[in-house]
C-alpha positions as CSV (number, residue, x, y, z in Angstrom):
1,X,5.6,-177.7,203.7
2,X,8.5,-178.5,201.4
3,X,10.8,-175.9,201.1
4,X,11.7,-174.4,197.3
5,X,15.4,-175.5,196.3
6,X,15.1,-171.7,194.7
7,X,12.9,-168.8,195.1
8,X,13.7,-165.7,193.4
9,X,11.4,-162.6,194.1
10,X,11.2,-159.6,192.2
11,X,14.2,-159.4,190.4
12,X,15.2,-156.2,188.3
13,X,18.3,-155.7,186.2
14,X,19.1,-152.6,183.7
15,X,21.6,-152.2,181.2
16,X,22.1,-148.7,179.7
17,X,18.8,-147.8,181.1
18,X,16.9,-150.7,179.5
19,X,15.2,-152.9,181.5
20,X,16.4,-156.3,180.8
21,X,14.8,-158.5,183.5
22,X,11.6,-156.7,184.9
23,X,10.4,-158.0,188.1
24,X,10.8,-161.5,187.9
25,X,9.6,-164.2,190.4
26,X,10.0,-167.7,189.9
27,X,10.3,-170.8,192.3
28,X,11.6,-174.4,191.6
29,X,10.9,-177.3,193.8
30,X,13.4,-180.4,194.6
31,X,13.4,-182.6,191.7
32,X,11.3,-180.4,189.7
33,X,12.7,-179.1,186.0
34,X,11.5,-175.7,185.2
35,X,12.2,-174.2,182.1
36,X,12.6,-170.5,181.1
37,X,11.3,-170.4,177.7
38,X,11.3,-167.2,175.3
39,X,12.9,-165.9,172.2
40,X,16.3,-164.5,172.1
41,X,17.0,-161.3,173.8
42,X,13.9,-161.7,176.3
43,X,16.2,-162.1,179.1
44,X,16.4,-165.4,180.2
45,X,20.1,-165.9,180.1
46,X,20.7,-162.9,182.3
47,X,18.3,-164.2,184.9
48,X,20.4,-167.3,185.0
49,X,23.8,-165.2,185.3
50,X,21.9,-163.3,188.1
51,X,20.7,-166.3,190.0
52,X,24.2,-167.7,189.6
53,X,25.8,-164.9,190.8
54,X,27.6,-164.1,187.7
55,X,25.5,-160.7,187.4
56,X,24.3,-158.8,190.2
57,X,20.5,-157.5,190.3
58,X,19.7,-154.2,190.8
59,X,16.6,-155.0,193.4
60,X,15.3,-158.2,194.4
61,X,15.9,-161.1,196.3
62,X,17.4,-164.8,195.7
63,X,16.9,-167.8,198.1
64,X,18.3,-171.2,197.9
65,X,16.7,-173.9,200.1
66,X,14.9,-171.1,202.4
67,X,18.5,-169.2,202.7
68,X,18.8,-165.4,201.5
69,X,22.1,-165.7,199.0
70,X,21.6,-162.3,197.5
71,X,19.7,-158.9,197.8
72,X,21.1,-155.6,197.2
73,X,23.2,-155.6,200.8
74,X,24.1,-159.6,201.2
75,X,25.7,-161.3,198.0
76,X,27.1,-164.8,198.5
77,X,29.8,-165.4,195.9
78,X,28.9,-168.0,193.0
79,X,31.0,-170.7,194.5
80,X,29.2,-170.5,197.6
81,X,25.5,-170.7,196.6
82,X,25.6,-174.7,196.0
83,X,24.5,-174.1,192.4
84,X,25.9,-176.0,189.3
85,X,26.0,-174.6,185.8
86,X,25.9,-175.8,182.2
87,X,26.1,-174.0,179.1
88,X,26.0,-174.7,175.2
89,X,29.5,-174.7,175.4
90,X,30.8,-177.6,177.4
91,X,33.8,-176.2,178.6
92,X,35.7,-178.8,179.6
93,X,39.5,-178.7,180.2
94,X,41.2,-180.2,177.1
95,X,44.3,-181.1,178.8
96,X,42.5,-182.9,181.9
97,X,41.1,-186.3,181.6
98,X,37.5,-187.3,182.1
99,X,38.0,-188.2,185.4
100,X,40.2,-185.0,186.5
101,X,37.1,-183.0,184.5
102,X,34.4,-184.4,186.7
103,X,36.5,-184.2,189.7
104,X,37.8,-180.6,189.2
105,X,35.1,-179.0,191.3
106,X,35.6,-181.6,194.2
107,X,37.9,-181.0,197.2
108,X,40.9,-183.5,197.5
109,X,41.4,-184.4,194.0
110,X,40.7,-187.4,191.9
111,X,42.1,-190.0,194.3
112,X,40.1,-188.7,197.3
113,X,36.8,-188.7,195.3
114,X,37.4,-191.6,193.0
115,X,34.1,-193.3,194.3
116,X,32.0,-190.0,193.5
117,X,33.6,-189.8,189.9
118,X,32.9,-193.2,189.6
119,X,29.3,-192.8,190.4
120,X,28.7,-190.3,188.2
121,X,30.4,-191.6,185.1
122,X,28.4,-194.8,185.5
123,X,25.3,-192.7,185.8
124,X,25.8,-191.0,182.4
125,X,27.3,-194.3,180.7
126,X,30.8,-193.0,180.5
127,X,32.8,-195.3,182.8
128,X,35.0,-196.5,179.9
129,X,36.2,-193.2,179.3
130,X,37.6,-192.6,182.3
131,X,41.2,-191.7,181.2
132,X,40.2,-190.5,178.0
133,X,40.4,-186.8,176.9
134,X,37.7,-184.2,175.8
135,X,39.3,-184.2,172.0
136,X,38.8,-188.3,171.9
137,X,34.9,-187.7,172.7
138,X,32.0,-187.2,170.5
139,X,29.6,-184.0,171.5
140,X,27.2,-186.1,173.0
141,X,29.9,-187.8,175.1
142,X,31.3,-184.5,176.0
143,X,28.2,-183.3,177.0
144,X,27.7,-186.0,179.5
145,X,30.7,-185.6,181.0
146,X,29.8,-181.7,181.2
147,X,26.9,-182.8,183.2
148,X,29.0,-185.5,185.6
149,X,31.1,-182.6,186.3
150,X,28.5,-179.9,187.5
151,X,26.7,-182.4,189.4
152,X,29.9,-183.6,191.4
153,X,29.6,-181.3,194.1
154,X,25.9,-182.2,194.8
155,X,24.5,-178.9,193.8
156,X,21.0,-177.9,194.9
157,X,20.4,-176.0,192.1
158,X,21.1,-176.9,188.3
159,X,21.3,-173.8,186.0
160,X,21.2,-174.9,182.4
161,X,21.7,-172.5,179.5
162,X,20.7,-174.0,176.1
163,X,22.9,-177.0,176.7
164,X,21.6,-179.3,173.8
165,X,22.1,-176.8,170.9
166,X,25.2,-178.0,170.0
167,X,24.0,-181.5,169.4
168,X,22.2,-182.7,166.1
169,X,18.6,-183.7,166.3
170,X,18.5,-187.2,166.7
171,X,21.3,-187.3,169.4
172,X,19.6,-184.2,171.0
173,X,16.6,-186.1,172.1
174,X,18.6,-189.1,173.4
175,X,21.0,-187.0,175.7
176,X,18.2,-184.8,177.1
177,X,16.1,-187.7,178.2
178,X,19.1,-189.3,179.8
179,X,20.0,-185.8,181.4
180,X,16.5,-185.8,182.8
181,X,17.0,-188.9,184.4
182,X,19.9,-188.3,185.7
183,X,18.9,-184.9,187.5
184,X,15.8,-186.3,188.6
185,X,17.8,-189.0,190.6
186,X,20.0,-186.6,192.2
187,X,17.2,-184.4,193.4
188,X,18.5,-181.3,192.2
189,X,16.1,-178.3,191.4
190,X,16.8,-177.5,187.5
191,X,16.2,-174.2,185.9
192,X,16.7,-174.7,182.1
193,X,17.0,-171.9,179.7
194,X,15.8,-172.7,175.8
195,X,14.2,-170.9,173.0
196,X,12.6,-174.1,171.7
197,X,9.3,-174.8,172.8
198,X,9.6,-178.4,171.9
199,X,12.5,-178.6,174.3
200,X,10.4,-177.2,177.2
201,X,7.4,-179.5,176.5
202,X,9.5,-182.7,176.5
203,X,11.8,-181.8,179.8
204,X,9.7,-179.5,181.8
205,X,7.7,-180.0,184.9
206,X,6.6,-176.3,184.7
207,X,7.4,-173.5,181.9
208,X,8.2,-170.2,182.7
209,X,7.0,-168.3,179.0
210,X,9.3,-165.1,179.2
211,X,8.9,-161.9,176.8
212,X,10.7,-158.5,177.0
213,X,12.1,-159.4,180.1
214,X,8.9,-160.6,182.1
215,X,7.0,-163.7,182.9
216,X,3.9,-163.5,180.9
217,X,2.9,-167.1,182.0
218,X,3.6,-169.9,184.3
219,X,2.1,-173.1,184.7
220,X,2.6,-177.2,183.6
221,X,3.5,-177.8,179.5
222,X,-0.2,-179.1,179.3
223,X,-2.1,-176.2,180.6
224,X,0.2,-173.3,179.2
225,X,0.0,-174.9,175.7
226,X,-4.1,-175.2,176.2
227,X,-4.7,-172.1,177.9
228,X,-2.3,-169.4,176.5
229,X,-2.6,-166.0,177.9
230,X,-2.5,-164.2,174.5
231,X,-1.9,-164.8,171.1
232,X,1.7,-164.5,171.1
233,X,1.9,-167.2,173.8
234,X,-0.3,-169.5,171.5
235,X,1.9,-168.5,168.6
236,X,5.1,-169.4,170.5
237,X,4.5,-173.2,170.9
238,X,2.9,-173.8,167.4
239,X,1.9,-172.2,163.9
240,X,-1.3,-170.3,164.0
241,X,-4.4,-169.1,162.1
242,X,-5.8,-165.6,163.0
243,X,-9.5,-164.6,162.2
244,X,-10.5,-161.2,163.1
245,X,-13.9,-160.4,164.3
246,X,-15.6,-157.8,166.6
247,X,-18.0,-158.4,169.5
248,X,-21.4,-157.8,169.8
249,X,-23.4,-159.5,172.6
250,X,-20.6,-161.6,173.6
251,X,-20.5,-163.2,170.5
252,X,-18.6,-162.5,167.2
253,X,-19.6,-163.4,164.0
254,X,-17.1,-164.9,161.3
255,X,-17.5,-166.9,158.1
256,X,-17.1,-170.2,160.5
257,X,-19.9,-168.8,162.2
258,X,-20.4,-167.1,165.5
259,X,-18.1,-167.5,168.5
260,X,-18.2,-166.8,172.0
261,X,-16.7,-163.9,173.5
262,X,-17.8,-163.9,177.3
263,X,-16.8,-160.8,179.4
264,X,-15.7,-158.8,176.1
265,X,-17.4,-155.5,176.1
266,X,-19.4,-154.6,172.7
267,X,-17.3,-153.2,169.7
268,X,-13.8,-154.9,170.9
269,X,-12.1,-156.2,168.1
270,X,-10.8,-159.6,168.8
271,X,-8.5,-162.5,166.9
272,X,-9.8,-165.7,166.9
273,X,-6.8,-168.0,167.2
274,X,-6.8,-171.7,165.7
275,X,-3.9,-174.2,165.4
276,X,-3.5,-175.7,162.0
277,X,-4.5,-179.3,163.1
278,X,-7.6,-177.8,164.4
279,X,-8.9,-176.7,161.2
280,X,-10.9,-179.3,159.5
281,X,-11.7,-180.0,155.8
282,X,-15.2,-180.8,155.2
283,X,-14.9,-183.8,153.0
284,X,-18.5,-184.5,153.1
285,X,-18.9,-181.1,150.7
286,X,-16.4,-182.6,148.6
287,X,-18.1,-186.1,148.3
288,X,-15.2,-187.5,150.4
289,X,-16.6,-188.2,154.1
290,X,-19.1,-188.3,156.7
291,X,-21.3,-185.3,157.6
292,X,-19.8,-182.5,159.7
293,X,-20.7,-182.5,163.4
294,X,-22.8,-179.5,164.8
295,X,-20.4,-178.3,167.3
296,X,-18.2,-177.8,164.1
297,X,-20.0,-174.8,162.8
298,X,-20.4,-173.3,159.7
299,X,-17.9,-174.3,156.5
300,X,-16.1,-171.5,154.8
301,X,-14.4,-172.0,151.0
302,X,-10.7,-171.9,150.5
303,X,-8.7,-172.3,147.7
304,X,-5.6,-174.6,147.8
305,X,-2.5,-172.7,147.2
306,X,0.2,-175.0,148.2
307,X,0.5,-178.7,149.8
308,X,3.3,-180.4,151.3
309,X,4.0,-183.9,153.0
310,X,5.9,-183.4,156.1
311,X,6.2,-187.1,157.3
312,X,3.5,-188.0,159.2
313,X,0.9,-185.5,158.3
314,X,0.6,-182.9,155.2
315,X,0.2,-179.1,155.5
316,X,-2.2,-177.6,153.2
317,X,-2.4,-174.0,152.8
318,X,-5.7,-172.2,151.4
319,X,-6.4,-168.7,150.5
320,X,-10.0,-168.1,152.0
321,X,-13.0,-166.5,150.0
322,X,-14.1,-164.2,152.8
323,X,-11.1,-161.9,153.2
324,X,-8.2,-163.3,150.7
325,X,-6.3,-164.5,154.0
326,X,-4.3,-167.7,154.0
327,X,-5.0,-170.3,156.5
328,X,-3.3,-173.6,157.1
329,X,-4.3,-177.2,157.9
330,X,-2.7,-180.1,159.1
331,X,-3.8,-183.2,157.9
332,X,-2.7,-186.8,158.8
333,X,-1.1,-189.0,156.7
334,X,-1.0,-188.1,152.9
335,X,-3.4,-185.3,151.7
336,X,-1.9,-183.4,148.5
337,X,-4.8,-181.3,146.8
338,X,-4.0,-180.0,143.4
339,X,-3.2,-176.1,143.1
340,X,-6.5,-174.1,142.8
341,X,-8.9,-176.6,144.4
342,X,-11.6,-175.5,146.3
343,X,-12.4,-177.1,149.4
344,X,-14.5,-175.9,152.7
345,X,-13.0,-175.6,155.8
346,X,-14.4,-176.1,159.4
347,X,-13.0,-174.8,162.9
348,X,-13.1,-177.0,165.8
349,X,-14.7,-174.7,168.4
350,X,-13.3,-176.1,171.3
351,X,-10.1,-175.7,170.2
352,X,-10.2,-172.0,169.6
353,X,-9.0,-169.1,171.7
354,X,-10.4,-165.6,171.4
355,X,-8.1,-162.8,172.6
356,X,-9.0,-159.1,172.6
357,X,-6.5,-156.9,170.1
């Protein structure tokens, strides 16, 4: 059985009597990219600092390649943990050349390590900038050099704290993909901290969703998106619509028909969560399309409040007749009905989530 590159067990850290990291456990395998995802202030960066050895946990253990590097008694210093670090600020040394920056953490200097430096610069496409200085490089080029420098000592684990947040959107996607390819090739276990679900979905083999100092759900991107643990987890990955109801006989009555709520006691109030792309407009009732399928249940009427074209799709907001709440629907291509137009909506039953309140 393969040994994890990184394993943290039951990590707890408090500041001023408040737990900012609460019983966190996580495993990262060789070549695996795990994203620690959550809102600002949930404890992600503190967890990363503890793993790196910058902060000390109150309790719990950290293991690298199966070896204990830190508990409440043993503490290997940061430089002895075989961990590479990348942050929002690339922190390149302005007075050193690209080659000197990449070779900074290597024993013997640039000449002794010329082959390793050249190898990494080739991987990140920066060979021709060997003798340049950081101020002569763009933000994307500086990010590539920071990656090469972090990888130079061949770390077993790469810790990355919002490393792409300083790049513009178009460049960010290219740099992320290039970085991921290099990291996979090097075989390091990667723990990436981000507050952006899109970034986590794009990069991660596994996502650990963090909230209030705890990991509330962990799994592959597909699984964590399609089987969220609670309403907050569903809402973190996309906009959501919420319809409220009460359970009776494992069913919840709504204006869209009955929804299954297996195992939920009678009388429990529940939230039925549906993403905007799964809220369907019943064009048949508007005289513009085929009959709805039986699985889509009962149509309910809403009045258009606003419609916006978003590029590949349109977002339409409806005020519902049954309770006056606003529901949002995403429609492929261009669909811009006039304000105050009445339309009938239906819900994809197989795409709904039912959570007890």
